[in-house]
NUBAZA-637874 format. One record per atom (N, C-alpha, C, CB): residue number from 1; x, y, z. Coordinates in Angstrom, 1 decimal. Glycine has a CB too. Layout:
! NUBAZA-637874
   num        X        Y        Z
   NUM        X        Y        Z
...
//
This chain:
! NUBAZA-637874
   num        X        Y        Z
     1     10.0    -24.4    -11.7
     1     11.4    -23.9    -11.9
     1     10.9    -22.4    -12.3
     1     12.3    -24.9    -13.2
     2     11.8    -20.8    -12.1
     2     11.7    -20.2    -12.1
     2     13.4    -19.9    -12.8
     2     10.9    -19.9    -11.2
     3     12.8    -18.8    -14.2
     3     13.7    -18.4    -15.1
     3     14.3    -17.5    -14.7
     3     13.4    -18.1    -16.1
     4     15.8    -17.1    -14.1
     4     16.5    -16.6    -14.1
     4     15.8    -15.3    -14.7
     4     17.5    -17.3    -14.6
     5     16.2    -13.8    -14.7
     5     15.0    -12.4    -15.5
     5     13.7    -12.7    -15.5
     5     15.1    -12.2    -17.3
     6     12.9    -13.0    -15.9
     6     11.9    -13.5    -15.1
     6     11.2    -13.5    -13.5
     6     12.2    -14.5    -15.3
     7      9.7    -12.7    -14.1
     7      9.0    -12.5    -13.0
     7      7.8    -13.8    -12.9
     7      8.4    -10.8    -13.1
     8      8.1    -14.5    -11.7
     8      6.9    -15.3    -10.8
     8      5.6    -14.7    -11.4
     8      7.1    -15.0     -9.0
     9      4.4    -15.4    -12.0
     9      3.2    -15.1    -11.8
     9      2.2    -15.2    -10.7
     9      2.9    -15.5    -12.5
    10      3.3    -16.0     -9.3
    10      2.4    -15.7     -8.2
    10      2.9    -14.9     -7.5
    10      2.1    -16.5     -7.5
    11      3.5    -13.6     -8.2
    11      3.7    -12.6     -7.2
    11      3.1    -11.0     -7.6
    11      5.2    -12.6     -6.8
    12      1.9    -11.8     -9.1
    12      0.7    -10.5     -9.7
    12     -0.1    -10.1     -9.0
    12     -0.1    -10.7    -10.7
    13     -0.6    -10.9     -8.1
    13     -1.5    -10.8     -6.9
    13     -0.9     -9.8     -6.1
    13     -1.7    -12.2     -6.0
    14      0.0     -9.1     -5.9
    14     -0.1     -8.2     -4.6
    14     -0.4     -7.1     -5.5
    14      1.3     -8.0     -3.5
    15      0.0     -7.4     -6.9
    15     -0.3     -5.8     -8.0
    15     -2.2     -5.8     -7.9
    15      0.4     -6.0    -10.3
    16     -1.9     -7.0     -8.4
    16     -3.9     -6.7     -8.8
    16     -4.4     -6.1     -7.0
    16     -5.2     -8.8     -9.3
    17     -3.6     -6.6     -5.8
    17     -4.7     -6.3     -5.4
    17     -4.4     -5.0     -4.4
    17     -5.2     -7.5     -4.8
    18     -3.5     -4.1     -4.6
    18     -3.2     -2.7     -4.4
    18     -4.0     -1.7     -6.1
    18     -0.9     -2.6     -4.0
    19     -3.5     -2.4     -7.3
    19     -4.8     -1.6     -8.1
    19     -6.6     -2.2     -8.0
    19     -4.3     -1.7     -9.8
    20     -7.1     -3.5     -6.9
    20     -8.0     -3.3     -7.0
    20     -8.2     -3.3     -5.5
    20     -8.6     -4.0     -8.0
    21     -7.6     -2.7     -4.3
    21     -8.5     -2.0     -3.3
    21     -8.4     -0.3     -4.4
    21     -7.7     -2.1     -1.3
    22     -7.9      0.4     -4.7
    22     -7.9      1.2     -5.3
    22     -8.8      1.6     -5.9
    22     -7.4      1.0     -5.8
    23     -8.8      0.9     -7.5
    23    -10.6      0.8     -7.9
    23    -11.2      0.5     -7.1
    23    -11.2     -0.1     -8.8
    24    -11.4      0.3     -6.6
    24    -12.4     -0.2     -5.0
    24    -12.4      0.8     -4.6
    24    -11.9     -1.3     -3.6
    25    -12.1      2.2     -4.0
    25    -12.0      3.2     -3.1
    25    -12.6      3.8     -4.6
    25    -10.4      3.6     -2.1
    26    -12.7      4.0     -5.6
    26    -13.0      4.3     -6.5
    26    -14.7      4.0     -7.1
    26    -11.9      3.8     -7.2
    27    -14.6      3.0     -7.1
    27    -15.8      2.7     -7.3
    27    -16.5      3.0     -6.6
    27    -16.1      1.9     -7.6
    28    -16.4      3.0     -4.9
    28    -17.7      3.2     -3.9
    28    -18.1      4.9     -3.3
    28    -17.3      2.2     -2.4
    29    -16.9      5.2     -4.3
    29    -16.8      7.3     -4.1
    29    -17.9      7.7     -5.5
    29    -14.5      8.4     -4.6
    30    -17.8      7.0     -6.3
    30    -18.6      6.7     -7.7
    30    -20.5      7.1     -7.4
    30    -18.3      4.6     -8.1
    31    -20.3      5.9     -6.0
    31    -21.8      5.5     -5.4
    31    -21.6      6.0     -4.2
    31    -22.3      3.8     -5.2
    32    -21.3      7.0     -3.8
    32    -21.5      7.9     -3.3
    32    -21.0      7.2     -1.4
    32    -23.2      8.4     -3.8
    33    -20.4      6.7     -1.0
    33    -20.8      5.3     -0.2
    33    -19.5      6.1      0.9
    33    -20.5      3.2     -1.2
    34    -18.5      6.5     -0.4
    34    -17.0      6.8      0.5
    34    -17.3      8.3      0.1
    34    -15.1      5.9     -0.3
    35    -16.1      9.2      0.5
    35    -16.0     11.2      0.2
    35    -15.1     10.7     -0.8
    35    -15.3     12.7      1.7
    36    -14.3     11.1     -1.4
    36    -13.7     11.2     -2.7
    36    -12.4     12.1     -1.7
    36    -14.8     12.2     -4.1
    37    -12.5     13.0     -0.6
    37    -11.2     13.3      0.0
    37    -10.5     11.7      0.5
    37    -11.5     14.3      1.3
    38    -11.2     11.0      0.6
    38    -10.6      9.3      1.0
    38     -9.5      8.4      0.1
    38    -11.9      8.3      1.0
    39    -10.5      8.5     -1.5
    39     -9.7      8.6     -2.5
    39     -8.5      9.2     -2.7
    39    -10.3      8.9     -3.3
    40     -8.9      9.9     -2.5
    40     -7.6     10.9     -2.8
    40     -6.2     11.4     -2.0
    40     -8.2     12.0     -2.9
    41     -7.4     10.6      0.0
    41     -5.7     10.4      0.2
    41     -4.7      9.4      0.0
    41     -5.5     10.5      1.4
    42     -5.7      8.0     -0.5
    42     -4.7      7.2     -0.7
    42     -4.0      7.3     -1.9
    42     -5.1      6.1     -0.5
    43     -4.4      7.6     -3.0
    43     -3.5      7.7     -4.1
    43     -2.5      8.5     -4.2
    43     -4.0      7.8     -5.1
    44     -2.8      9.6     -2.8
    44     -1.3     11.0     -2.6
    44     -0.8     10.4     -1.6
    44     -1.6     13.0     -2.0
    45     -0.9      9.3     -1.0
    45     -0.2      8.7      0.3
    45      0.5      7.5     -0.9
    45     -1.6      8.0      1.9
    46      0.1      6.8     -1.5
    46      0.8      5.4     -2.2
    46      1.1      5.9     -3.0
    46      0.2      4.1     -2.6
    47      1.0      7.4     -4.0
    47      2.3      7.8     -5.0
    47      3.6      8.0     -3.9
    47      2.0      9.5     -6.0
    48      3.5      9.0     -2.8
    48      4.7      9.1     -2.0
    48      5.6      7.7     -1.4
    48      4.2     10.0     -0.7
    49      4.7      6.7     -1.3
    49      5.0      5.7     -0.6
    49      6.1      5.4     -1.7
    49      3.7      4.6     -0.3
    50      5.7      5.0     -2.9
    50      5.5      4.2     -4.4
    50      8.0      5.1     -4.4
    50      3.3      5.3     -6.3
    51      7.2      6.5     -4.7
    51      8.1      7.1     -4.7
    51      9.7      7.2     -3.6
    51      7.3      7.9     -4.7
    52      9.4      7.1     -2.1
    52     10.1      6.5     -1.7
    52     10.9      5.2     -1.3
    52     10.0      6.8     -1.4
    53     10.0      4.3     -2.2
    53     10.4      3.0     -2.4
    53     11.5      3.2     -3.6
    53      9.1      2.1     -2.8
    54     11.6      3.9     -4.7
    54     12.6      4.2     -4.9
    54     13.2      4.9     -5.0
    54     12.6      3.9     -5.3
    55     12.9      5.9     -3.8
    55     14.5      6.6     -3.7
    55     15.5      5.4     -3.0
    55     14.6      8.2     -2.5
    56     14.6      4.7     -1.9
    56     15.5      3.9     -1.1
    56     15.8      2.5     -2.6
    56     14.5      3.2      0.9
    57     15.7      2.2     -3.2
    57     16.2      1.0     -3.4
    57     16.7      1.6     -4.3
    57     15.4     -0.2     -3.5
    58     17.4      2.8     -5.2
    58     18.7      3.6     -5.8
    58     19.6      4.2     -4.9
    58     18.3      4.7     -6.6
    59     19.2      4.2     -3.2
    59     20.4      5.0     -2.7
    59     21.0      2.7     -2.2
    59     19.8      6.9     -0.7
    60     20.3      2.3     -1.9
    60     20.4      0.5     -1.8
    60     21.5      0.2     -2.7
    60     19.1     -0.5     -2.4
    61     21.1      0.2     -4.5
    61     22.0      0.0     -4.9
    61     23.7      0.8     -5.3
    61     21.4     -0.6     -5.6
    62     23.1      2.3     -4.8
    62     24.7      2.8     -4.9
    62     25.1      3.3     -3.5
    62     25.0      4.2     -6.0
    63     24.9      2.5     -2.6
    63     25.5      2.2     -1.2
    63     25.3      3.5     -0.2
    63     27.2      1.7     -1.3
    64     24.2      4.4     -0.7
    64     24.2      5.9      0.2
    64     23.4      5.9      1.0
    64     24.1      7.1     -0.4
    65     22.8      6.4      1.8
    65     22.4      6.6      3.3
    65     20.1      6.0      2.5
    65     23.0      9.2      4.1
    66     19.8      5.4      3.2
    66     19.2      4.7      3.7
    66     17.9      4.7      4.1
    66     19.7      4.4      4.2
    67     16.5      5.2      4.0
    67     16.0      5.4      4.7
    67     15.2      4.1      6.0
    67     15.6      6.2      3.9
    68     15.0      4.4      6.7
    68     14.9      3.1      8.4
    68     13.4      3.0      8.0
    68     15.3      3.9     10.7
    69     13.7      1.1      7.5
    69     12.3      0.2      7.6
    69     11.2      1.0      8.4
    69     12.6     -1.3      8.4
    70     11.5      1.4      9.6
    70     10.5      2.3     10.5
    70      9.6      2.8      9.5
    70     11.2      3.6     11.4
    71      9.8      3.7      9.3
    71      9.1      4.9      8.0
    71      9.1      4.2      6.8
    71      9.9      6.5      7.6
    72      9.2      3.0      6.6
    72      8.3      3.1      5.5
    72      7.9      1.8      5.6
    72      8.9      3.6      4.1
    73      7.3      1.8      7.3
    73      6.2      0.8      7.6
    73      5.2      1.8      7.5
    73      6.2     -0.1      9.0
    74      5.8      3.0      8.5
    74      5.6      3.3      8.3
    74      3.7      4.3      7.5
    74      6.7      2.8      8.4
    75      4.8      4.7      6.6
    75      4.1      4.9      5.3
    75      2.9      3.5      4.5
    75      5.5      5.2      4.2
    76      3.2      2.9      5.2
    76      2.2      1.7      5.0
    76      1.5      2.2      5.6
    76      2.4      0.3      5.2
    77      1.1      1.7      6.5
    77      0.1      2.0      7.7
    77     -0.3      3.8      7.4
    77      1.0      1.6      9.5
    78     -0.1      4.2      7.0
    78     -0.7      5.4      7.1
    78     -1.6      5.2      5.4
    78      0.6      6.9      7.4
    79     -1.6      4.0      4.6
    79     -2.6      4.4      3.6
    79     -1.4      3.7      2.8
    79     -3.4      6.1      3.4
    80     -0.1      3.9      2.8
    80      0.8      3.9      1.9
    80      1.2      2.8      1.1
    80      1.8      4.3      2.4
    81     -0.1      1.3      2.1
    81      0.4      0.8      1.4
    81      0.2     -0.3      0.4
    81      0.9      0.7      2.0
    82     -1.2      0.4     -1.1
    82     -1.2     -0.5     -2.0
    82      0.5      0.3     -3.0
    82     -3.0     -0.5     -2.7
    83      0.6      1.7     -2.7
    83      1.8      2.0     -3.3
    83      3.7      1.5     -3.1
    83      1.6      3.2     -3.0
    84      3.6      0.9     -1.9
    84      4.3      0.3     -1.0
    84      4.2     -1.1     -1.8
    84      3.7      0.4      0.5
    85      3.1     -2.2     -2.5
    85      2.9     -3.2     -3.0
    85      3.2     -3.1     -4.5
    85      1.6     -3.6     -2.8
    86      3.2     -2.0     -4.7
    86      3.6     -1.8     -6.6
    86      5.3     -1.6     -6.7
    86      2.9      0.0     -7.4
    87      5.5     -1.3     -5.6
    87      7.0     -0.8     -5.4
    87      7.4     -2.0     -5.1
    87      7.4      0.2     -4.3
    88      7.2     -3.0     -4.6
    88      7.5     -4.0     -4.2
    88      8.1     -4.6     -5.2
    88      6.7     -4.5     -3.8
    89      6.4     -4.7     -6.3
    89      6.5     -5.6     -7.2
    89      7.4     -4.9     -8.3
    89      5.2     -6.1     -7.6
    90      7.1     -3.8     -8.6
    90      7.7     -3.1     -9.9
    90      9.1     -2.8     -9.8
    90      7.0     -1.7    -10.2
    91      9.3     -2.4     -9.0
    91     11.0     -2.3     -8.4
    91     11.9     -4.0     -7.7
    91     10.7     -0.9     -6.5
    92     11.4     -4.6     -7.4
    92     12.0     -5.3     -6.3
    92     12.9     -4.9     -5.5
    92     12.4     -6.2     -6.7
    93     12.0     -4.1     -4.4
    93     12.6     -3.6     -3.3
    93     11.8     -4.2     -2.4
    93     12.8     -2.1     -3.3
    94     12.5     -4.6     -1.9
    94     12.1     -5.1      0.0
    94     10.9     -6.2     -0.4
    94     11.2     -3.3      1.2
    95     11.1     -7.4     -1.2
    95     10.1     -8.1     -2.0
    95     10.3     -9.2     -1.4
    95     10.0     -8.1     -3.4
    96     12.1     -9.4     -1.0
    96     12.2    -10.8     -0.8
    96     12.3    -11.2      1.3
    96     13.9    -11.2     -1.8
    97     12.5    -10.0      2.0
    97     12.8     -9.7      3.4
    97     11.7    -10.2      4.2
    97     13.0     -8.4      3.6
    98     11.8    -11.3      4.7
    98     10.3    -11.9      5.2
    98     10.0    -11.2      6.9
    98     10.4    -13.9      5.3
    99     11.0    -10.8      7.4
    99     11.2    -10.4      8.7
    99     10.4     -8.7      8.6
    99     13.0    -10.6      9.1
   100     10.2     -7.9      7.4
   100      9.8     -6.7      6.8
   100      8.6     -7.1      6.1
   100     10.9     -6.0      5.9
   101      8.5     -8.1      5.9
   101      6.9     -8.4      5.0
   101      6.1     -8.8      5.7
   101      6.8     -9.3      3.9
   102      6.6     -9.4      6.8
   102      5.6     -9.5      7.8
   102      5.0     -8.3      9.1
   102      6.2    -10.7      8.4
   103      6.0     -7.4      9.2
   103      5.3     -6.6      9.4
   103      5.0     -5.4      8.4
   103      5.6     -6.5     10.4
   104      5.3     -5.6      7.5
   104      4.3     -5.0      6.3
   104      3.0     -5.1      6.2
   104      4.4     -5.4      5.2
   105      2.9     -6.6      6.5
   105      1.4     -7.3      6.3
   105      0.8     -6.5      7.4
   105      1.2     -9.1      6.5
   106      1.4     -6.4      8.9
   106      0.9     -6.3     10.1
   106     -0.2     -4.9      9.4
   106      2.3     -6.0     11.5
   107      1.1     -3.9      9.2
   107      0.4     -2.2      9.0
   107     -0.6     -2.5      7.9
   107      1.7     -0.7      8.4
   108     -0.1     -3.3      6.5
   108     -1.9     -3.1      5.9
   108     -2.9     -3.6      6.7
   108     -2.2     -3.8      4.5
   109     -3.1     -5.0      7.4
   109     -4.3     -5.4      8.2
   109     -4.3     -3.7      9.3
   109     -4.0     -7.4      9.3
   110     -3.7     -3.3      9.8
   110     -4.2     -2.3     10.7
   110     -4.8     -1.4      9.5
   110     -3.1     -1.5     11.8
   111     -4.4     -0.8      8.7
   111     -4.5      0.1      7.8
   111     -6.3      0.6      7.4
   111     -3.5     -0.5      6.6
   112     -6.3     -1.4      7.3
   112     -7.5     -1.6      6.9
   112     -8.7     -1.9      7.8
   112     -7.3     -2.5      6.0
   113     -8.1     -1.8      9.1
   113     -9.5     -2.0     10.9
   113     -9.4     -0.7     11.2
   113     -9.1     -3.3     12.7
   114     -8.6      0.3     10.6
   114     -9.1      1.4     10.8
   114     -9.9      2.2      9.5
   114     -8.1      2.2     11.4
   115     -9.9      1.8      8.8
   115    -10.4      2.3      7.4
   115    -12.0      1.3      8.0
   115     -9.2      1.6      5.5
   116    -12.3      0.5      7.7
   116    -13.2     -0.2      8.3
   116    -13.7      0.7      9.2
   116    -12.7     -1.5      8.9
   117    -14.0      0.7     10.3
   117    -14.2      1.3     11.1
   117    -14.6      2.8     11.3
   117    -13.5      1.0     11.4
   118    -13.7      4.3     10.8
   118    -14.3      4.8      9.9
   118    -15.5      4.8      8.6
   118    -13.5      4.9      9.7
   119    -15.8      3.8      8.2
   119    -16.6      3.8      7.3
   119    -18.1      3.3      8.8
   119    -16.0      2.6      5.7
   120    -17.2      2.5      8.8
   120    -18.8      2.3      9.6
   120    -19.0      3.0     11.3
   120    -19.1      0.3      9.9
   121    -18.2      3.9     11.6
   121    -18.8      4.9     12.2
   121    -19.7      6.1     11.7
   121    -17.9      5.3     12.8
   122    -19.0      6.3     10.0
   122    -19.7      7.4      9.2
   122    -21.1      6.6      8.8
   122    -18.6      8.0      7.7
   123    -21.4      6.0      8.8
   123    -22.9      4.9      8.7
   123    -23.7      5.0      9.9
   123    -22.6      3.0      8.6
   124    -22.7      4.3     10.7
   124    -23.4      4.1     12.2
   124    -23.7      5.5     12.4
   124    -22.3      3.4     13.6
   125    -23.1      6.6     12.3
   125    -24.0      7.9     13.0
   125    -24.4      8.1     11.7
   125    -23.3      9.3     13.9
   126    -24.8      8.1     10.1
   126    -26.0      8.9      9.6
   126    -27.2      8.0     10.0
   126    -26.1      9.3      8.0
   127    -27.2      7.0     10.2
   127    -28.2      5.8     10.5
   127    -28.1      6.5     11.7
   127    -27.9      4.0     10.3
   128    -28.5      7.7     12.5
   128    -29.0      7.5     13.9
   128    -29.6      9.4     13.6
   128    -27.5      7.0     15.4
   129    -29.1     10.0     12.6
   129    -29.7     11.4     12.4
   129    -30.3     11.6     11.4
   129    -28.9     12.4     12.5
//
């Protein structure tokens, strides 16, 4: 049973996932497996996405103009999904709308697939030279 006003520990896995992903990128860059610009790109996208979620949450509470969900999903697809996960948990924004979350999961998977393809292509071409 969940006590009102307290967060469930079951949702903390999302925060851990976001932080572990960013930590993994930093570790990979430290070991020269990934370029630092990629780490900076994900950090910048994540911070931007978190800020956009915060802006949309504020607009929601105040009854003002909202950011279209398509744009929030696009930010996740472009690499801001760790920031979106943090915002969903810390700000409690877009964390209960199942239709949004299903599409969000798809955006995360697509982003990770592209990241994997880029890493694989980089390593494949490096082996050829």
